MMTF fields as JSON, N, C-alpha, C and O atoms, coordinates in Angstrom:
{
  "mmtfVersion": "1.0.0",
  "mmtfProducer": "UNKNOWN",
  "numBonds": 267,
  "numAtoms": 268,
  "numGroups": 67,
  "numChains": 1,
  "numModels": 1,
  "chainsPerModel": [1],
  "groupsPerChain": [67],
  "chainIdList": ["A"],
  "bondAtomList": [4, 2, 8, 6, 12, 10, 16, 14, 20, 18, 24, 22, 28, 26, 32, 30, 36, 34, 40, 38, 44, 42, 48, 46, 52, 50, 56, 54, 60, 58, 64, 62, 68, 66, 72, 70, 76, 74, 80, 78, 84, 82, 88, 86, 92, 90, 96, 94, 100, 98, 104, 102, 108, 106, 112, 110, 116, 114, 120, 118, 124, 122, 128, 126, 132, 130, 136, 134, 140, 138, 144, 142, 148, 146, 152, 150, 156, 154, 160, 158, 164, 162, 168, 166, 172, 170, 176, 174, 180, 178, 184, 182, 188, 186, 192, 190, 196, 194, 200, 198, 204, 202, 208, 206, 212, 210, 216, 214, 220, 218, 224, 222, 228, 226, 232, 230, 236, 234, 240, 238, 244, 242, 248, 246, 252, 250, 256, 254, 260, 258, 264, 262],
  "bondOrderList": [1, 1, 1, 1, 1, 1, 1, 1, 1, 1, 1, 1, 1, 1, 1, 1, 1, 1, 1, 1, 1, 1, 1, 1, 1, 1, 1, 1, 1, 1, 1, 1, 1, 1, 1, 1, 1, 1, 1, 1, 1, 1, 1, 1, 1, 1, 1, 1, 1, 1, 1, 1, 1, 1, 1, 1, 1, 1, 1, 1, 1, 1, 1, 1, 1, 1],
  "groupList": [{"groupName": "MET", "atomNameList": ["N", "CA", "C", "O"], "elementList": ["N", "C", "C", "O"], "formalChargeList": [0, 0, 0, 0], "bondAtomList": [1, 0, 2, 1, 3, 2], "bondOrderList": [1, 1, 2], "singleLetterCode": "M", "chemCompType": "L-PEPTIDE LINKING"}, {"groupName": "ALA", "atomNameList": ["N", "CA", "C", "O"], "elementList": ["N", "C", "C", "O"], "formalChargeList": [0, 0, 0, 0], "bondAtomList": [1, 0, 2, 1, 3, 2], "bondOrderList": [1, 1, 2], "singleLetterCode": "A", "chemCompType": "L-PEPTIDE LINKING"}, {"groupName": "LYS", "atomNameList": ["N", "CA", "C", "O"], "elementList": ["N", "C", "C", "O"], "formalChargeList": [0, 0, 0, 0], "bondAtomList": [1, 0, 2, 1, 3, 2], "bondOrderList": [1, 1, 2], "singleLetterCode": "K", "chemCompType": "L-PEPTIDE LINKING"}, {"groupName": "SER", "atomNameList": ["N", "CA", "C", "O"], "elementList": ["N", "C", "C", "O"], "formalChargeList": [0, 0, 0, 0], "bondAtomList": [1, 0, 2, 1, 3, 2], "bondOrderList": [1, 1, 2], "singleLetterCode": "S", "chemCompType": "L-PEPTIDE LINKING"}, {"groupName": "GLN", "atomNameList": ["N", "CA", "C", "O"], "elementList": ["N", "C", "C", "O"], "formalChargeList": [0, 0, 0, 0], "bondAtomList": [1, 0, 2, 1, 3, 2], "bondOrderList": [1, 1, 2], "singleLetterCode": "Q", "chemCompType": "L-PEPTIDE LINKING"}, {"groupName": "CYS", "atomNameList": ["N", "CA", "C", "O"], "elementList": ["N", "C", "C", "O"], "formalChargeList": [0, 0, 0, 0], "bondAtomList": [1, 0, 2, 1, 3, 2], "bondOrderList": [1, 1, 2], "singleLetterCode": "C", "chemCompType": "L-PEPTIDE LINKING"}, {"groupName": "ILE", "atomNameList": ["N", "CA", "C", "O"], "elementList": ["N", "C", "C", "O"], "formalChargeList": [0, 0, 0, 0], "bondAtomList": [1, 0, 2, 1, 3, 2], "bondOrderList": [1, 1, 2], "singleLetterCode": "I", "chemCompType": "L-PEPTIDE LINKING"}, {"groupName": "GLU", "atomNameList": ["N", "CA", "C", "O"], "elementList": ["N", "C", "C", "O"], "formalChargeList": [0, 0, 0, 0], "bondAtomList": [1, 0, 2, 1, 3, 2], "bondOrderList": [1, 1, 2], "singleLetterCode": "E", "chemCompType": "L-PEPTIDE LINKING"}, {"groupName": "ARG", "atomNameList": ["N", "CA", "C", "O"], "elementList": ["N", "C", "C", "O"], "formalChargeList": [0, 0, 0, 0], "bondAtomList": [1, 0, 2, 1, 3, 2], "bondOrderList": [1, 1, 2], "singleLetterCode": "R", "chemCompType": "L-PEPTIDE LINKING"}, {"groupName": "LEU", "atomNameList": ["N", "CA", "C", "O"], "elementList": ["N", "C", "C", "O"], "formalChargeList": [0, 0, 0, 0], "bondAtomList": [1, 0, 2, 1, 3, 2], "bondOrderList": [1, 1, 2], "singleLetterCode": "L", "chemCompType": "L-PEPTIDE LINKING"}, {"groupName": "ASP", "atomNameList": ["N", "CA", "C", "O"], "elementList": ["N", "C", "C", "O"], "formalChargeList": [0, 0, 0, 0], "bondAtomList": [1, 0, 2, 1, 3, 2], "bondOrderList": [1, 1, 2], "singleLetterCode": "D", "chemCompType": "L-PEPTIDE LINKING"}, {"groupName": "THR", "atomNameList": ["N", "CA", "C", "O"], "elementList": ["N", "C", "C", "O"], "formalChargeList": [0, 0, 0, 0], "bondAtomList": [1, 0, 2, 1, 3, 2], "bondOrderList": [1, 1, 2], "singleLetterCode": "T", "chemCompType": "L-PEPTIDE LINKING"}, {"groupName": "PHE", "atomNameList": ["N", "CA", "C", "O"], "elementList": ["N", "C", "C", "O"], "formalChargeList": [0, 0, 0, 0], "bondAtomList": [1, 0, 2, 1, 3, 2], "bondOrderList": [1, 1, 2], "singleLetterCode": "F", "chemCompType": "L-PEPTIDE LINKING"}, {"groupName": "TYR", "atomNameList": ["N", "CA", "C", "O"], "elementList": ["N", "C", "C", "O"], "formalChargeList": [0, 0, 0, 0], "bondAtomList": [1, 0, 2, 1, 3, 2], "bondOrderList": [1, 1, 2], "singleLetterCode": "Y", "chemCompType": "L-PEPTIDE LINKING"}, {"groupName": "TRP", "atomNameList": ["N", "CA", "C", "O"], "elementList": ["N", "C", "C", "O"], "formalChargeList": [0, 0, 0, 0], "bondAtomList": [1, 0, 2, 1, 3, 2], "bondOrderList": [1, 1, 2], "singleLetterCode": "W", "chemCompType": "L-PEPTIDE LINKING"}, {"groupName": "GLY", "atomNameList": ["N", "CA", "C", "O"], "elementList": ["N", "C", "C", "O"], "formalChargeList": [0, 0, 0, 0], "bondAtomList": [1, 0, 2, 1, 3, 2], "bondOrderList": [1, 1, 2], "singleLetterCode": "G", "chemCompType": "PEPTIDE LINKING"}, {"groupName": "VAL", "atomNameList": ["N", "CA", "C", "O"], "elementList": ["N", "C", "C", "O"], "formalChargeList": [0, 0, 0, 0], "bondAtomList": [1, 0, 2, 1, 3, 2], "bondOrderList": [1, 1, 2], "singleLetterCode": "V", "chemCompType": "L-PEPTIDE LINKING"}],
  "groupTypeList": [0, 1, 2, 3, 2, 2, 4, 5, 6, 7, 5, 2, 8, 9, 9, 2, 2, 10, 7, 6, 1, 9, 5, 2, 2, 9, 9, 3, 7, 10, 11, 3, 10, 12, 0, 5, 9, 10, 5, 12, 1, 7, 13, 14, 15, 5, 3, 8, 1, 10, 9, 7, 6, 2, 6, 3, 7, 12, 2, 7, 4, 15, 5, 16, 9, 12, 16],
  "groupIdList": [1, 2, 3, 4, 5, 6, 7, 8, 9, 10, 11, 12, 13, 14, 15, 16, 17, 18, 19, 20, 21, 22, 23, 24, 25, 26, 27, 28, 29, 30, 31, 32, 33, 34, 35, 36, 37, 38, 39, 40, 41, 42, 43, 44, 45, 46, 47, 48, 49, 50, 51, 52, 53, 54, 55, 56, 57, 58, 59, 60, 61, 62, 63, 64, 65, 66, 67],
  "secStructList": [7, 7, 7, 7, 7, 7, 5, 7, 6, 6, 6, 7, 7, 5, 7, 7, 2, 2, 2, 2, 2, 2, 2, 2, 2, 2, 6, 7, 6, 6, 7, 7, 7, 7, 7, 7, 2, 2, 2, 2, 2, 2, 2, 2, 6, 1, 7, 2, 2, 2, 2, 2, 2, 2, 2, 2, 2, 2, 2, 2, 2, 6, 7, 4, 4, 4, 7],
  "xCoordList": [0.672, -0.092, 0.912, 2.017, 0.541, 1.2, 0.871, -0.183, 2.047, 1.868, 0.975, 1.089, 0.144, -0.571, 0.143, 0.783, 0.082, 0.909, 0.259, -0.944, 1.42, 0.957, 1.107, 1.904, 0.113, -0.137, 0.073, -0.166, 0.483, 0.631, -0.885, -1.809, -1.111, -2.314, -2.751, -3.923, -1.702, -2.014, -2.303, -3.458, -1.455, -1.433, -1.677, -1.764, -1.766, -2.228, -0.998, -1.178, 0.049, 1.173, 1.751, 1.859, 2.059, 2.514, 3.926, 4.724, 4.007, 5.303, 6.495, 6.229, 7.618, 8.789, 9.05, 8.546, 9.859, 9.985, 10.868, 10.805, 11.573, 12.455, 11.338, 11.221, 10.372, 9.29, 8.546, 8.325, 8.285, 7.379, 8.325, 7.908, 9.714, 10.406, 10.696, 10.885, 10.71, 10.877, 9.585, 9.619, 8.548, 7.347, 7.306, 7.014, 7.615, 7.561, 8.808, 8.712, 9.788, 10.957, 10.591, 10.827, 10.061, 9.716, 8.255, 8.116, 7.273, 6.068, 5.8, 5.555, 5.812, 5.623, 5.656, 4.984, 6.448, 6.472, 5.025, 4.803, 4.07, 2.572, 1.957, 0.782, 2.321, 1.252, 1.056, 1.78, -0.175, -0.816, -0.817, -1.236, -0.421, -0.507, 0.98, 1.796, 1.054, 2.341, 2.144, 1.091, 3.292, 3.459, 4.682, 5.704, 4.526, 5.575, 6.555, 6.205, 7.733, 8.715, 8.559, 9.164, 7.708, 7.385, 6.431, 6.478, 5.326, 4.311, 4.802, 4.527, 5.451, 6.155, 6.981, 6.855, 7.794, 8.714, 7.759, 7.948, 6.68, 5.738, 5.122, 4.894, 4.825, 4.233, 5.245, 4.83, 6.649, 7.518, 8.272, 9.053, 7.891, 8.29, 9.8, 10.489, 10.331, 11.644, 11.796, 10.773, 12.759, 13.028, 12.917, 13.002, 12.742, 12.803, 14.242, 14.491, 15.216, 16.715, 16.929, 17.381, 16.521, 16.614, 16.252, 16.908, 15.05, 14.516, 15.432, 15.818, 15.865, 17.007, 18.322, 18.862, 18.786, 19.79, 19.381, 20.2, 18.617, 17.951, 17.87, 18.136, 17.483, 17.32, 18.806, 19.044, 19.673, 21.114, 21.61, 22.22, 21.268, 21.895, 21.529, 22.262, 20.01, 19.569, 20.292, 20.738, 20.345, 20.973, 22.182, 22.518, 23.048, 24.583, 24.409, 25.303, 23.507, 23.416, 22.991, 23.309, 22.317, 21.978, 20.673, 20.444, 19.658, 18.269, 17.836, 18.063, 17.097, 16.584, 15.253, 14.771, 14.857, 13.587, 14.086, 13.322, 15.179, 15.878, 16.574, 17.24, 16.236, 17.023, 16.293, 16.786],
  "yCoordList": [-1.299, 0.186, 1.407, 1.435, 2.219, 3.467, 4.44, 4.484, 5.257, 6.018, 7.271, 7.566, 7.823, 9.036, 10.259, 10.524, 11.114, 12.293, 13.012, 12.945, 13.954, 14.896, 16.352, 16.694, 16.968, 18.475, 19.646, 19.477, 20.732, 21.768, 22.156, 22.202, 22.421, 22.782, 24.212, 24.587, 24.975, 26.375, 26.434, 26.777, 26.152, 26.218, 25.136, 25.182, 23.985, 22.764, 22.192, 21.177, 22.753, 22.09, 20.786, 20.513, 20.118, 18.57, 18.911, 19.799, 17.947, 18.426, 17.401, 16.272, 17.723, 17.052, 16.321, 16.751, 15.217, 14.543, 15.502, 15.327, 16.361, 17.214, 17.94, 17.942, 18.621, 19.608, 18.942, 19.41, 17.759, 16.591, 16.537, 16.87, 16.044, 15.88, 17.163, 17.096, 18.219, 19.722, 20.031, 20.705, 19.563, 19.88, 18.776, 19.095, 17.487, 16.472, 16.919, 16.793, 17.396, 17.862, 19.076, 19.054, 20.195, 21.271, 21.266, 21.873, 20.624, 20.681, 19.398, 19.477, 18.172, 17.06, 15.71, 15.614, 14.732, 13.573, 12.993, 12.267, 13.336, 12.728, 13.561, 13.224, 14.871, 15.86, 15.201, 14.343, 15.806, 15.272, 16.743, 16.742, 17.82, 18.945, 19.434, 19.677, 19.501, 19.72, 21.051, 21.369, 21.724, 22.888, 22.911, 22.269, 23.723, 23.724, 24.683, 25.4, 24.795, 25.733, 27.238, 27.941, 27.8, 28.932, 29.297, 30.384, 28.409, 28.776, 28.314, 28.935, 27.327, 27.177, 28.404, 28.8, 28.927, 30.152, 31.378, 32.051, 31.496, 32.664, 32.292, 33.157, 30.893, 30.648, 31.126, 31.673, 30.843, 30.783, 32.384, 32.812, 32.99, 34.473, 34.499, 35.397, 33.716, 33.474, 33.401, 33.663, 33.125, 32.857, 31.663, 30.714, 31.474, 30.065, 29.465, 28.287, 30.574, 30.128, 29.479, 28.351, 30.398, 29.802, 28.204, 27.344, 28.14, 26.582, 25.746, 24.716, 26.0, 25.186, 24.947, 23.842, 26.074, 25.745, 24.905, 23.999, 24.854, 24.028, 22.649, 21.756, 22.37, 21.188, 20.448, 19.287, 21.29, 20.855, 20.394, 19.35, 21.314, 21.013, 19.799, 19.021, 19.736, 18.31, 17.046, 16.057, 17.227, 15.97, 15.502, 14.353, 16.992, 16.763, 16.094, 15.391, 16.316, 15.768, 14.181, 13.384, 13.827, 12.674, 12.33, 11.161, 13.248, 13.114, 12.18, 12.328, 10.971, 10.061, 10.342, 9.65, 11.604, 12.182, 12.562, 12.458, 12.911, 13.393, 12.368, 12.675, 11.089, 10.13, 9.664, 8.825],
  "zCoordList": [0.102, 0.103, -0.142, 0.399, -0.828, -0.899, 0.272, 0.907, 0.442, 1.737, 0.867, -0.323, 1.811, 1.401, 1.496, 2.514, 0.413, 0.401, 1.451, 1.705, 2.265, 3.292, 2.435, 1.562, 3.007, 2.491, 3.504, 4.699, 3.052, 4.022, 4.585, 3.773, 5.925, 6.297, 6.052, 6.101, 5.783, 5.12, 3.986, 3.735, 2.95, 1.488, 0.41, -0.818, 1.477, 0.585, -0.313, -0.986, -0.31, -1.216, -0.767, 0.429, -1.562, -1.296, -0.557, -0.857, 0.504, 1.357, 1.129, 0.715, 1.357, 1.23, 2.668, 3.706, 2.619, 3.909, 4.771, 5.988, 4.364, 5.677, 5.997, 7.222, 5.404, 5.772, 7.115, 8.231, 6.566, 7.633, 9.003, 10.112, 8.72, 9.733, 10.621, 11.835, 9.959, 10.919, 11.712, 12.742, 11.245, 12.005, 13.19, 14.342, 12.819, 13.824, 15.171, 16.392, 14.427, 15.588, 16.215, 17.423, 15.77, 16.625, 17.362, 18.424, 16.815, 17.315, 18.026, 19.23, 17.424, 18.253, 17.362, 16.335, 17.812, 16.69, 16.437, 15.467, 17.333, 17.232, 16.536, 16.394, 15.837, 15.233, 13.892, 13.387, 13.332, 12.227, 11.429, 10.272, 11.94, 11.139, 11.076, 11.966, 9.488, 8.908, 8.005, 7.451, 7.971, 7.098, 6.074, 6.316, 4.853, 4.25, 4.765, 5.702, 4.281, 4.924, 4.869, 5.679, 3.869, 4.028, 4.768, 5.343, 4.9, 6.07, 7.456, 8.482, 7.433, 8.739, 9.321, 10.479, 8.434, 8.711, 9.24, 10.252, 8.293, 8.913, 10.241, 11.087, 10.452, 11.74, 12.942, 13.963, 12.68, 13.735, 13.672, 14.521, 12.651, 12.578, 12.106, 12.589, 11.317, 10.925, 9.549, 8.915, 8.925, 7.45, 6.958, 7.738, 5.814, 5.136, 5.341, 5.599, 5.168, 5.201, 6.643, 6.84, 7.623, 9.015, 9.286, 9.873, 8.682, 8.939, 8.148, 8.701, 6.926, 6.068, 6.99, 7.049, 7.7, 8.703, 9.705, 9.861, 10.309, 11.31, 10.899, 11.704, 9.572, 9.187, 8.977, 9.311, 8.405, 8.301, 9.557, 9.788, 10.348, 11.758, 12.431, 13.042, 12.189, 12.922, 12.065, 12.646, 10.551, 10.07, 10.555, 10.84, 10.632, 11.246, 12.833, 13.304, 13.374, 14.869, 14.745, 15.628, 13.687, 13.533, 13.833, 14.144, 13.79, 14.209, 13.415, 12.215, 13.875, 13.1, 12.144, 11.248, 12.673, 12.052, 10.417, 9.458, 10.341, 9.051, 7.977, 6.989, 8.445, 7.739, 6.625, 5.871]
}
């Protein structure tokens, strides 16, 4: 069975795996609400580049959500 594609709860854009992982990391691993980087940046009051940096840092730290 194929996985269903997740969409941003704000703009309905299909999400990439890193966007889903970031929402789980910063909100809760149990969350069912996901946002694209642009909407998530607006939500947090930061830039998309800031979130991309955090994704890189989490990957470097070996966070299993970003594998």
